[in-house]
C-alpha angles and dihedrals in degrees: 000000000000092000089053091053090050092055094045097049097067091044090052091048092050092049090048092051092049091048092050091051092048093052090046088053092050092051091048092053092045090056090055099266130138118269106252124181117243090254100040118144123227092256089065093062113101118263089238091058091050092052093050093050097048122098097226137048118213121223088256091057095256120131122240141181091223135017089231087068092057115093123240112267114272139169125017093310088056089048091055089051097045092046111044090184095058095087090054091052091048092051094051096043146000125293124196126193114210104187124095096254095251098088090249117129112262101159095075089228102091095270122132091187131022124176123179122196122191121193145145113253133163087004094301136095108250133180127208122201119203117186145173113208127207087231124017090227089062090063092043089053090050095057092038086059089066088075094244120123109224122240107237116208135166113246124216089254091061096254126116119249119214110205123181110205118226115288130178113238141150105276135175089247098074109219093013088085102139112096131195123175142177140186138160117256111255093016127099102221121101141172133199134185124207122195143150092253129043097227091051091051089052095049093044087055090052091047101046105014105067111144114214121249107268090230086068093039096113101028147300141266113261 
């Protein structure tokens, strides 16, 4: 009789566990979840579920357990993330992307991405150039060629900001011949503002050329 009880006890325990897992699965589905077998592995959970349950959201909208696992911002979506003022410029004017959509350089000037926005602001026609350079030094050399020595200042995120004060130059924008530019040392994104007046160019850069805090470069906590 004792041996029979010894055999029955493990069977009853196994049945109890399976019933508990089945009930849990029914409750999960009833609450709008995805049906998952009792022995499903993490990889079988939907990507949407993984994104919701992660502590961070990358700049591209994907969830992640760590910001170090998020990629660096790239492409036009990356541009919108790096430059919070870009959407305002796009709403107020017209922005044209001149790369081939693959991230490969098509401008012949070392840029993987180049977007030009034209709009009327403060009563003047201004132009904003947003770019991603194959190498950040290429962008630095472009603006250094204007003959303007950049102002180097430490940002609150610990990085160094390179700001080129307004300088009058021959530009493809006719009377909008005053140029101001900014980028972050060691990073390939840059923004420049063109206007018919140096002060307008400077203010336009402040309005539409903010560069996101590098601590938020790859994403944010939920």
